[in-house]
C-alpha positions in Angstrom: 84.1 -129.7 135.9 83.7 -127.2 133.3 80.7 -127.5 131.6 82.9 -127.8 127.9 85.3 -130.6 129.5 82.1 -132.2 130.6 80.7 -132.3 127.1 83.9 -133.6 125.5 84.2 -136.5 127.9 80.4 -137.5 127.4 81.7 -137.3 123.7 84.5 -139.6 124.4 82.6 -142.2 126.7 80.2 -142.6 123.5 83.0 -143.0 121.0 84.5 -145.9 123.2 81.3 -147.3 124.5 80.5 -147.2 120.7 83.7 -149.4 120.0 82.7 -151.9 122.6 79.1 -152.4 121.9 79.2 -151.3 117.7 75.4 -152.4 117.0 73.6 -150.6 120.1 71.9 -147.8 118.5 71.2 -144.5 120.3 68.4 -142.2 121.3 69.3 -138.7 122.8 68.2 -137.3 125.9 66.5 -134.7 123.7 64.5 -137.3 121.3 63.6 -139.2 124.4 61.8 -136.0 125.8 60.2 -135.1 122.8 59.2 -139.2 122.6 57.7 -139.7 125.9 55.7 -136.4 125.1 54.1 -137.4 122.1 51.0 -139.2 122.9 51.1 -140.5 119.4 54.2 -142.3 119.6 53.9 -146.0 120.9 56.0 -145.2 124.5 58.9 -147.2 124.9 59.8 -149.9 128.2 62.2 -147.9 129.8 64.7 -150.0 131.6 67.4 -148.5 134.4 70.6 -150.7 134.1 72.0 -149.2 137.5 72.0 -151.2 141.2 69.3 -151.0 143.8 71.0 -148.0 145.6 70.9 -145.9 142.6 67.7 -146.6 141.4 65.9 -146.2 144.8 67.7 -142.7 145.0 66.2 -141.8 141.7 65.2 -142.6 138.3 63.1 -141.7 135.2 59.4 -141.7 135.8 58.1 -145.1 134.3 61.9 -146.8 134.6 61.8 -150.4 136.0 65.1 -151.4 136.9 67.3 -154.3 135.2 69.8 -155.9 137.2 73.2 -154.9 135.2 75.1 -158.1 135.9 72.8 -160.6 135.8 70.1 -159.6 133.8 66.7 -161.3 133.7 65.7 -161.5 130.4 63.0 -164.0 131.1 60.7 -161.4 132.2 60.4 -160.1 128.7 58.7 -163.2 127.3 55.3 -161.4 126.5 57.5 -158.3 125.3 56.9 -158.1 121.1 60.2 -158.0 119.5 59.4 -154.8 117.8 58.3 -153.3 121.1 60.2 -150.3 121.8 62.6 -150.2 124.6 65.2 -147.3 126.0 68.3 -148.7 128.3 70.4 -146.3 130.6 72.4 -146.2 133.5 74.6 -143.8 134.8 76.7 -142.8 131.9 75.7 -145.5 129.3 77.9 -148.6 129.5 75.9 -150.8 131.7 73.1 -149.9 129.6 74.5 -150.9 126.4 75.5 -153.7 127.4 72.2 -154.9 128.4 70.9 -153.4 125.2 73.1 -155.7 123.5 71.8 -158.8 125.3 68.4 -157.2 124.3 68.8 -157.2 121.3 70.6 -160.6 120.8 68.0 -162.0 122.6 65.7 -160.6 119.5 64.4 -157.3 120.2 64.7 -154.9 117.2 64.1 -152.0 118.7 66.2 -151.2 121.7 67.7 -148.2 122.0 70.9 -147.2 124.9 70.2 -143.4 126.2 73.1 -140.8 125.2 74.6 -139.1 128.3 72.2 -141.4 130.3 70.6 -140.1 133.8 73.4 -138.2 134.2 73.0 -135.8 131.1 69.5 -136.3 132.0 69.8 -134.4 134.9 72.2 -131.7 134.1 69.9 -130.8 131.3 67.4 -130.2 134.2 65.2 -133.4 132.6 62.1 -134.9 135.1 63.6 -137.6 137.8 62.1 -139.5 140.7 62.1 -141.0 143.7 59.1 -143.5 143.7 56.2 -141.3 142.5 58.0 -138.0 143.3 60.1 -135.5 141.4 63.3 -135.4 142.7 66.7 -133.4 142.5 69.5 -136.0 143.2 71.1 -138.7 141.1 73.6 -141.4 143.1 76.7 -140.2 142.1 78.2 -144.1 141.3 81.5 -143.3 142.7 83.5 -140.3 143.5 85.5 -140.4 139.6 82.1 -140.8 137.9 80.2 -138.2 139.6 82.2 -135.4 138.8 79.9 -135.4 135.5 76.9 -135.1 137.3 76.3 -131.5 138.1 77.1 -131.1 141.4 73.6 -129.9 142.3 72.2 -132.9 141.2 75.0 -135.1 142.6 73.5 -137.1 145.8 76.1 -136.3 148.8 74.6 -138.3 151.3 73.2 -141.8 150.3 70.1 -143.3 152.6 68.5 -146.0 151.1 68.2 -148.4 154.0 68.2 -146.5 156.5 72.0 -146.1 157.1 73.3 -142.9 155.6 76.9 -143.2 153.6 78.6 -140.1 153.5 79.7 -138.8 150.2 80.7 -140.9 147.0 
């Protein structure tokens, strides 16, 4: 997929996600990267709204996984409603859904990461497996994975000791 085509698809996805989740605010990958580098800014809670397999392969540093299907919002009981929270997934849909649920629960500084981990990786920003830098991201499936540059797309996924061939 040519870069211009990938960019257009990400813009279309953001538009469609915004229609479905009109009150969810966005933060760009560039803005988040600058935010994370600024020691004077209160650092956000970063939530990864992908499956266990996707998260185990790689994630943003300091990201905590939240189940995208049945999120346990009770774990946020001790978190202040004005705490900054950034949610991401593969491209932004699952994370927008979680961001909306957090807003409905009373959190007022919730942001969806524009382009999510696919765009983050495509821009050569750091991704981690455990505490180590890595180069690969779970492609979600064969179709959506095309939004991820091939050099970052995991071709063999082994999380439980069983290797599964490319998505």
